[in-house]
N, C-alpha and C positions, 0 to 999 in steps of 0.2 A: 504495499499500499505505500503511496507517493506519502512524504509526510508534508504535515501542513505547515505552513514557514509566512514569514515576513521579511520583507525584503524593504531595506531605506536606499536608496537610491544614493550613491556616494559617501556613504559614510564607511567605517571603516573594516567591514562584514561584506564583502561582495556576494559571499554567498548566501546571506541572509541568517536569520534564528528560527530556531524550531520553534514552534505553538505547543504549549504546552495541556492549553485548555482552550473547549471553543462552548459555547453556550448557544444554542439552537430553539427557539418556541414560541408558543404563541400568549400575549398577555391578555388575558380574558376580564373584561368588564359587560357593565348589563348593556351597555349600547355600541360596543365594540368589540373588535379583536385588535391586538397590535402586536407587530416583530419586535421581539427581543434576539438579537444577533451580538454577540461581545466574545473579545479574546484575549487570552494573558501568554507572553511569551514567556520563553525561558530566558535563562540569564544571558545578556548579551556575551558575555565572555563563556558561557557554558562549555563550549568544544573543546577549548584550550583549558580551562580550568584558571581559577582565579591570578593563581600566582604566577605561571606560564605568561597569561596574559600583563596583569602587569608589567610583567619585566618585558614583555615587546612592546608595550605602549611606550618607555622611554626613548627608544632608538624611532620609534614610530614616528612620534608628535615630532620629536626633533627633524628627522627628513622634512615634515610639512611645514615649521617656522624657518628652516632654510630654505625651502623655496616661497618664502611669501605668503605662505596660509597659517591663517589665525582662525576660521573659521569652526565655532565650535562644534558643529556638524560632522565636520571633518577628524575633529581631533577626538582620538581614543581614550584620552583622560577623562572627558566630560563624560561620554556613555558610562564609562566604568564606575563614575560616582552615582549613577542613576539607575542602575545594572539591569533593569527589564524596562517592559510596554505592557499595559493593558489598555482598551478599548471597549468601550461599554456603552451603550443607549442612555441618551441624555433625554431625549424627544422622541418617541416611537413612533415609527410607521404604522401608519394605519392599512391593514390587512382588508377587513371589509368591518361591515356593522349590519344594520337589519335592512337598509336600502339595497345596499351591494352585498349580499352574503358572502362570508371566507370560502372558497371552496380549496381543498386540497392538493387537485391538480395544477392551480395554476402555479404552485410556486417552482415547479420544474421550468418555468419560463418569465420566472420574474426578475424585472430588472428595474432597479432602484437608484436614481440620481438625489443627491438632496447637497443640501449647502453648496448650491454652486450659482452664486457667490455665496459664502457664508454672511448670516444678518447682521447686520450694523448696530450699533447702540441707539437709538434714538436719539438720545438726551446727550451723552459722553462722546459718542463719536468711537472709531473703532470697533472692534468682533462683539456681538452680544454674547457672551458666554452661555450666559442662561437659556439662549435660544439656540443653541447649536445641536444638532443633531444627534452628535458624540460626544462622550466626557474621554479624554486621554490621559496617557502619563508615557513620556516618552524622554523627553531630556528635560524630567520634573512634569511638573501640571500643565503641559501646553494644550493645544489646539488643531483640531483636523477638519478639513473641508473638502469640497470638491469631491464629492466620495460618488463612484460608480459602482454598484455592489450586481452581480448576476449569479443565478442561482440555476443549476442544470439538473436533473435525474443523473444520481451517482452509479457508477458502469459496477453495479453490486446486484444481489439477489433480496438483498432486505430493502423493503420496503419504507417509505420517508424518509432516505438517504437520499442529501445533497451535496453535489462539488459549490462552490462557492469561487469566486474571482471579485477580488476588491481592490480598486484603484482609487489613490487620495492623495491630499498633500498638507502638509505639517507645518504648522507657525509655531516658533520657539518663544511661544509667549513668554513663558515661566521666565526667562530672559529679558522680556520688553520686547521682543519682534514679533510683533501682527499681522507680518506680509506671510503669505499661505505660499513658500517657494521651494519645498523640499516635498520630494514626491515620495510615496511608498505602495506597495503592492502587497497585497494578500493571497496566499493560494489554498484553499483549503477544500479536504476531499472525504468524501464519505461520509457528510455529517449529520448527523441523526435530528429529525424532529421529533422531541419529543413528545408534545402535546401541548395541553394550556395551563400555563399559571392561574389561579383565581386571586383576587384584589385583596391585598392583607390589609388586614380590621384591624390593624394596631391605631390604639389611643390615648395618648399622653395624658395619666392619672397624677393625683397626689395622695398621699398618707403621710399620717401624722400630724405635727402641729406646731406651729412657732419655729424654735430652731432645729426642731428635728424634724420637721416638715422636709419629703422627698419627693421625686419624681419617678413614675416609672412608666414603661409602656402594659399596656391592658390589651391582650388579645380577645377581640369582642366574637369569636368565634365560639369562646366557651355561653354564650348565651343562645346558641342553636345545637342542636343535635346533631349527629355526623348524617343522618339520612336528610334534616334539612340544608343542612349544603350542599349535600350531593345536589337534593333537587333544584336548590337554586342556580347553583352552576350548567346544569345539564338544560337550564330555563335559557338560561344567557348563550350557550351555545348552540340549542334551536332557533334563536331569534337572530343569531350574526354569524351563523357559520350553515354550510351544505351537509356537513359529515353527518351519519347514520352514529346511533346512539350506541349500537353496540361496537363501535368502535372505541370507544372510549372506557378507561377503567380510573374510575375514583379513585384518587390516593390522599389520604392526609400527611404531611409531612408537619415538619415541626413549626414552621413558619408560614407555613400558606397550604392551600388544599389545591388540589392537581387532577385535569381529567387529562389523562396518559393514552397515547394510542396503544393501542393491543397489535 
């Protein structure tokens, strides 16, 4: 099986970096279904190991300095400071609702273009970080935009598995640079679409009085039986998708309830 990888053009590792975690599922709400797609990479130095990479960094970066190159993106030292990357949703992409229900067979030809161009802050100018489609950590808490994401059926006998090709650009916002001038490419193979995550129902509450007062998150699922929770999620699926009930199994996990594909 082809390894899932991410490449950052012109960074110190032209062979890219392995991806250790991929999550692909639907986020289920009462009136719509949204897409969750996220990745986490291995450490940038995983192949060589920390000590060997630190040793190579000394001569690698000195050679760049000798050529007059001082771009943090190309210097190995900066990448070693931040270890690995992750990209996760901020504004979820709509898959379907009661007007146009989501059908599973649309995933194998789905193409998404997001933040092209990225949103600007209407009051202050620059990037509107709260409105970006994805959060990221690359060389610190940076910004990613200009996404093009394409899905196709995986070359496997397993149902609901997909190949995903994803390109975009990075702005080194953590260093104060809001220009999207660095390219990345992600290749994901044989990724399962596991099902639908129900809405998390945590509510901030308080207990105690005076100086001993403290807050805590209360899981409102405790106010319903398992049967009631399952019936509610299945009603949402029926309203917003075309998926037959028999294809989905109710699973109660620690932090949320799921309808998982069988």
